[in-house]
C-alpha positions in Angstrom: 13.5 -5.1 8.1 15.8 -8.0 8.1 14.6 -11.1 10.5 15.0 -14.7 11.0 13.0 -17.0 9.2 14.3 -20.4 10.0 15.3 -24.0 8.2 12.1 -24.5 6.5 12.0 -20.8 4.8 15.7 -21.3 4.0 14.9 -24.8 2.3 12.0 -23.1 0.5 13.8 -19.7 -0.9 16.8 -22.2 -1.8 14.2 -24.5 -3.8 12.6 -21.7 -5.4 15.8 -20.3 -6.3 17.2 -23.3 -8.4 13.7 -23.8 -9.9 13.6 -23.6 -13.7 13.8 -20.0 -15.1 10.3 -20.4 -17.1 8.3 -20.7 -13.8 6.7 -17.4 -14.0 4.4 -17.5 -10.9 5.6 -16.7 -7.4 3.6 -19.1 -4.8 3.0 -17.9 -1.2 4.5 -19.6 2.0 2.8 -22.4 2.9 0.8 -21.1 5.6 -1.4 -18.3 5.5 -1.2 -15.8 8.3 -4.2 -15.1 11.1 -5.8 -12.0 12.0 -6.6 -12.3 15.9 -9.1 -10.7 17.4 -9.6 -9.0 14.0 -9.8 -5.9 12.8 -12.9 -3.3 14.1 -15.1 -1.6 14.7 -17.4 -2.9 11.7 -17.8 -5.2 9.3 -17.2 -2.7 6.1 -13.8 -1.9 7.6 -12.6 -5.5 8.3 -13.5 -6.6 4.6 -12.0 -3.5 3.1 -8.6 -3.0 4.2 -6.6 -1.4 1.8 -3.1 -0.5 3.1 -0.8 -1.4 6.2 2.6 0.2 7.3 5.2 -1.0 10.4 7.6 1.5 11.8 10.9 0.3 11.8 11.8 -0.5 15.4 13.2 -2.5 17.9 11.7 -4.9 18.7 10.4 -4.9 15.0 6.4 -5.2 13.9 5.5 -3.5 17.2 4.0 -0.3 16.1 2.0 -0.6 12.8 -1.1 1.0 11.2 -4.0 -0.4 8.9 -6.2 1.6 6.8 -9.6 1.1 5.3 -11.3 2.5 2.1 -15.1 2.4 3.9 -14.4 3.9 7.8 -13.3 7.4 8.8 -10.5 5.5 11.2 -7.3 3.7 11.0 -6.3 0.7 13.2 -3.3 0.3 14.9 -1.8 -3.3 15.3 1.5 -5.8 15.9 2.5 -8.9 14.3 3.2 -11.8 16.7 5.0 -14.9 14.9 2.1 -15.1 11.3 -0.3 -13.5 13.5 -1.8 -9.7 12.9 -2.9 -8.6 16.0 -5.3 -5.3 16.1 -5.0 -3.0 18.5 -7.1 0.6 19.2 -8.5 2.5 16.1 -7.4 5.9 15.6 -10.2 8.5 13.6 -8.5 10.0 11.0 -10.9 13.0 10.8 -12.2 13.7 14.4 -15.5 12.9 15.0 -16.7 14.3 11.5 -17.9 11.0 10.5 -16.8 11.8 6.6 -15.3 9.2 4.9 -11.1 9.8 3.8 -12.0 6.6 1.4 -8.2 5.8 3.1 -6.1 3.8 -0.1 -2.8 3.2 1.4 -0.1 3.4 4.6 3.2 4.3 4.7 5.8 4.9 7.5 8.9 7.4 7.4 11.1 8.8 10.1 8.7 8.6 13.1 5.2 9.0 11.5 2.6 7.0 9.9 0.9 8.4 6.7 -2.5 7.5 5.0 -3.7 8.6 1.9 -7.1 9.4 0.4 -7.8 8.3 -3.2 -8.0 11.4 -4.4 -10.8 10.5 -6.9 -14.6 10.4 -7.2 -16.6 7.8 -5.0 -16.7 4.2 -7.1 -20.0 3.6 -5.2 -22.0 7.0 -6.3 -19.4 9.0 -8.3 -19.9 11.8 -6.3 -17.0 14.4 -5.0 -16.0 14.1 -1.2 -13.9 16.9 -0.4 -12.5 14.5 2.9 -11.5 12.2 0.1 -8.4 14.3 -1.2 -6.3 14.4 2.2 -2.9 13.3 3.5 -2.8 12.4 6.9 0.6 12.3 8.8 0.4 11.0 13.0 3.2 10.1 15.1 4.0 6.2 15.3 3.8 4.5 18.4 3.5 0.9 20.1 -0.2 0.6 21.2 -1.7 -2.1 23.3 -3.0 -4.9 21.6 -6.4 -6.3 22.2 -6.9 -3.1 23.6 -10.7 -1.8 22.8 -11.6 1.8 22.1 -10.1 4.8 20.4 -6.5 6.8 20.5 -7.1 10.3 20.5 -4.0 10.6 18.7 -3.3 14.0 16.9 -3.5 13.7 13.0 -2.2 16.8 10.6 -4.1 16.8 7.3 -2.8 18.3 4.1 -5.1 18.9 0.9 -1.7 20.2 -1.7 -1.6 17.1 -3.7 -5.2 17.7 -5.0 -4.1 20.9 -7.2 -0.8 19.1 -7.9 -3.2 15.9 -9.8 -4.9 18.5 -11.7 -1.8 20.3 -13.2 0.2 16.9 -13.4 1.8 16.4 -16.9 0.3 13.6 -18.4 -2.7 12.7 -16.1 -3.8 15.8 -14.9 -6.6 15.7 -17.5 -8.1 12.7 -15.7 -8.1 14.4 -12.4 -11.7 14.3 -10.9 -13.1 12.1 -13.8 -14.9 8.4 -12.9 -12.6 5.8 -12.5 -14.3 4.0 -15.3 -13.3 6.7 -17.8 -10.0 6.3 -16.3 -10.0 8.9 -13.5 -7.3 9.5 -11.1 -7.4 7.3 -8.2 -4.5 6.6 -5.7 -4.4 3.3 -4.4 -0.5 3.1 -2.8 1.6 5.5 -0.9 5.5 5.3 -0.2 7.7 8.1 1.5 11.6 8.0 1.2 14.5 10.4 0.7 12.3 13.4 1.5 9.3 12.5 -0.6 6.3 11.3 -0.9 5.4 8.5 -3.8 1.3 8.2 -4.4 0.7 5.5 -6.6 -2.0 6.0 -9.4 -4.6 2.6 -10.3 -5.9 4.7 -12.8 -5.3 5.8 -15.9 -3.2 3.4 -17.8 -1.9 5.3 -20.9 0.4 4.0 -23.4 0.7 0.7 -21.2 2.1 2.6 -18.5 1.1 3.6 -15.0 1.9 6.2 -13.0 3.3 7.5 -9.7 2.8 11.2 -8.4 5.8 12.1 -6.0 6.0 15.7 -4.2 8.4 16.7 -1.4 7.5 15.7 2.0 7.8 18.9 3.8 5.9 20.8 0.5 2.9 18.6 1.2 3.7 19.0 5.7 5.2 22.3 5.2 5.5 25.7 3.5 8.3 24.5 1.5 7.7 24.6 -2.9 5.9 20.6 -3.9 8.4 20.1 -6.8 6.1 17.5 -8.1 6.9 15.2 -10.4 4.9 12.6 -12.7 6.9 9.0 -12.9 5.4 6.8 -15.8 6.1 3.4 -15.1 5.9 0.3 -17.8 3.5 -2.1 -16.2 1.8 -3.1 -19.3 -1.5 -2.9 -20.6 -4.7 -2.3 -18.2 -2.4 -2.3 -15.5 -2.7 -0.2 -12.8 -0.8 1.0 -9.1 -2.2 -1.2 -6.1 0.0 -0.1 -3.4 4.0 1.0 -2.9 6.3 0.1 -0.3 9.5 1.1 0.5 12.5 -1.2 0.5 16.3 -0.2 0.5 17.0 0.5 -2.7 13.9 1.6 -4.1 10.4 0.8 -3.8 8.0 -2.6 -4.7 5.4 -2.0 -6.9 1.9 -4.1 -6.3 0.5 -3.6 -9.6 -3.0 -5.3 -10.7 -6.4 -4.2 -12.6 -6.7 -0.4 -13.7 -10.1 -0.8 -13.3 -11.7 -4.7 -13.4 -9.7 -6.0 -16.2 -8.7 -9.3 -16.0 -4.8 -8.8 -15.8 -2.3 -11.1 -13.1 -1.4 -9.2 -10.1 2.1 -8.0 -10.4 5.0 -6.9 -8.4 8.1 -4.8 -9.9 11.4 -3.0 -8.3 11.3 0.5 -9.5 14.1 2.7 -8.3 12.9 6.2 -8.4 16.3 8.3 -8.9 17.3 6.2 -11.9 13.7 5.3 -13.4 15.0 1.4 -13.5 12.0 -1.3 -13.3 12.1 -4.5 -13.0 9.5 -7.2 -12.7 9.8 -9.5 -10.1 7.0 -11.6 -10.9 3.1 -12.8 -10.9 1.5 -13.8 -7.8 -0.1 -17.3 -7.5 -3.0 -18.7 -5.6 -4.6 -15.4 -5.2 -8.3 -16.1 -3.7 -11.0 -15.5 -5.9 -12.6 -12.4 -6.7 -10.4 -10.9 -3.8 -8.7 -7.3 -4.6 -4.6 -7.4 -3.8 -4.3 -4.0 -2.0 -1.8 -3.8 0.5 2.0 -4.7 0.2 3.9 -4.9 3.3 7.3 -5.7 3.9 8.6 -8.3 6.0 12.1 -8.7 5.4 14.8 -7.9 2.9 17.8 -10.0 1.7 20.4 -9.3 -1.6 18.8 -12.3 -2.3 14.8 -11.9 -2.3 12.1 -9.9 -0.4 9.6 -11.6 2.4 6.5 -9.1 1.8 2.8 -10.0 3.0 -0.3 -9.2 0.6 -3.9 -8.4 2.1 -6.9 -7.8 0.3 -10.1 -5.9 -0.2 -12.8 -7.7 -0.1 -11.6 -10.9 2.2 -12.5 -10.2 6.2 -9.3 -9.0 7.9 -7.5 -8.4 4.3 -6.6 -12.3 4.3 -3.1 -11.9 4.6 -0.8 -14.3 2.7 2.7 -14.3 2.9 5.1 -14.6 -0.4 8.7 -14.6 -1.5 10.0 -12.5 -4.0 13.9 -14.2 -5.7 15.6 -10.9 -7.4 18.0 -13.7 -9.0 15.0 -15.1 -10.9 16.3 -14.7 -14.3 
């Protein structure tokens, strides 16, 4: 994931790392990213980007996938400089027209993963079976600027639904309305043979939650070996996205429902349970919901990430540098 950034980025990082420890906010890089020619196929999809992931390939960032929580398709893209270049769309449920309420994307070992919210519809409170699925498809470089669809084989699994119902601490909130703390998945990461699903809600005793399960149980015949992880995120906070990095997982945390709390990034080690707050994100677009955390680069001193927002056309991507030596 390492990528050369140039003298300007290095100077920015050096100044920020030597700033006074009292500085709590993480400012974005000076240049906001572009999306060209724009995500498709509908305005609803473009305004509701909810997850993105890129394959670890050489050259990097040539095979990426974005999901939205309004349409039944994902979309390929690549990164060129500081521009996201969308490619063909990928139907997740064939021609059924069902809305899987896709809320997160991840990459691991040659595959993209996408996950439904596993919750009731936030629009009408109804239960849609397609929202209780995890999707897997082979990652491949797709031609940018190419219209149309890719008829890629997509595997689906509904095994997490029962695991959430039976989950320690949070099972009682399965398939309940979001405004009552009902379970709603908004982030996914895959690492070490396990799938991690980050819950936007509930927040209990100032903790947010992640459900993890064995990947070969979700997509295979092995036991799920499901486990609930409680993260001390603070009051009214839930998980809005997860992103795998070397040594652990980055957690994008924000309002569990619609509370007025900062958007923050944490570094979490699932093996030890250690959780470290890296800081609060500054200069967020007014009214936008940070829902996507895409890792661009990692060094021993920092994470370089791209944050995208639900409610802004094409996600309004903004780059942030997250120093590890803040305190």
